[in-house]
One Martini backbone bead per residue (centre of mass of N, CA, C, O) as a GRO file, in nm:
protein
   76
    1MET     BB    1  -0.097   1.183   1.287
    2VAL     BB    2  -0.042   0.993   1.005
    3PRO     BB    3   0.001   0.708   0.890
    4LYS     BB    4   0.172   0.561   0.634
    5PHE     BB    5  -0.027   0.313   0.684
    6LEU     BB    6  -0.336   0.159   0.566
    7ILE     BB    7  -0.626  -0.031   0.620
    8GLY     BB    8  -0.867  -0.153   0.372
    9ASP     BB    9  -1.219  -0.175   0.293
   10ASN     BB   10  -1.494  -0.314   0.075
   11THR     BB   11  -1.809  -0.430  -0.011
   12ASP     BB   12  -1.757  -0.413  -0.330
   13HIS     BB   13  -1.472  -0.579  -0.231
   14PRO     BB   14  -1.464  -0.862  -0.050
   15ASP     BB   15  -1.158  -0.981  -0.141
   16ALA     BB   16  -1.029  -0.714  -0.067
   17VAL     BB   17  -0.718  -0.549   0.019
   18PHE     BB   18  -0.611  -0.231   0.140
   19ILE     BB   19  -0.333  -0.011   0.089
   20VAL     BB   20  -0.248   0.299   0.234
   21HIS     BB   21  -0.049   0.563   0.116
   22THR     BB   22   0.014   0.891   0.274
   23GLU     BB   23   0.266   0.949   0.118
   24PHE     BB   24   0.496   1.044  -0.090
   25PRO     BB   25   0.353   0.861  -0.301
   26ARG     BB   26   0.027   0.828  -0.327
   27PHE     BB   27  -0.156   0.514  -0.251
   28ILE     BB   28  -0.331   0.214  -0.367
   29LEU     BB   29  -0.327  -0.127  -0.263
   30ASN     BB   30  -0.424  -0.430  -0.410
   31LEU     BB   31  -0.382  -0.749  -0.279
   32GLU     BB   32  -0.546  -0.929  -0.476
   33ASN     BB   33  -0.396  -0.785  -0.768
   34ASP     BB   34  -0.172  -0.544  -0.745
   35ASP     BB   35  -0.307  -0.285  -0.769
   36VAL     BB   36  -0.238   0.065  -0.853
   37GLU     BB   37  -0.337   0.382  -0.709
   38TRP     BB   38  -0.270   0.706  -0.795
   39PHE     BB   39  -0.249   1.051  -0.657
   40ASP     BB   40   0.029   1.112  -0.776
   41ASP     BB   41   0.256   1.271  -0.982
   42ILE     BB   42   0.545   1.073  -1.128
   43SER     BB   43   0.636   1.150  -1.432
   44GLY     BB   44   0.892   1.354  -1.369
   45GLU     BB   45   1.049   1.122  -1.301
   46SER     BB   46   1.271   0.894  -1.311
   47LYS     BB   47   1.236   0.572  -1.400
   48GLU     BB   48   1.444   0.445  -1.206
   49ASP     BB   49   1.351   0.582  -0.943
   50VAL     BB   50   1.057   0.491  -0.950
   51THR     BB   51   1.097   0.186  -0.959
   52GLU     BB   52   1.250   0.166  -0.690
   53GLU     BB   53   1.043   0.310  -0.505
   54VAL     BB   54   0.797   0.134  -0.565
   55SER     BB   55   0.915  -0.133  -0.478
   56THR     BB   56   0.966  -0.049  -0.185
   57LEU     BB   57   0.673   0.035  -0.111
   58ILE     BB   58   0.540  -0.238  -0.165
   59GLU     BB   59   0.706  -0.395   0.042
   60GLU     BB   60   0.618  -0.223   0.286
   61ALA     BB   61   0.314  -0.276   0.260
   62GLU     BB   62   0.329  -0.586   0.291
   63ALA     BB   63   0.474  -0.584   0.566
   64PHE     BB   64   0.261  -0.429   0.718
   65TYR     BB   65   0.033  -0.631   0.681
   66GLN     BB   66   0.171  -0.875   0.812
   67ARG     BB   67   0.216  -0.744   1.087
   68GLU     BB   68  -0.083  -0.693   1.151
   69ILE     BB   69  -0.178  -0.986   1.133
   70ASP     BB   70   0.012  -1.101   1.346
   71ARG     BB   71  -0.095  -0.926   1.577
   72TYR     BB   72  -0.389  -1.015   1.564
   73GLN     BB   73  -0.337  -1.325   1.605
   74SER     BB   74  -0.187  -1.294   1.888
   75GLN     BB   75  -0.463  -1.180   2.030
   76SER     BB   76  -0.656  -1.446   1.980
   0.00000   0.00000   0.00000
């Protein structure tokens, strides 16, 4: 089973931290600038539903990142 969220980084973007959402709709969130890259086409959904779902998913991604950082720091 793949986790719902993953943390990623890339040496080509040394200041960026990426959160990968692995479930539909799949996306990568760049926490440095809040850019979102979508892997799934969500254009067929109603604009209201998409806006609400995206907002919720972004909040979940940010909460996941903060939880992981807090856990990492408590182990140090």
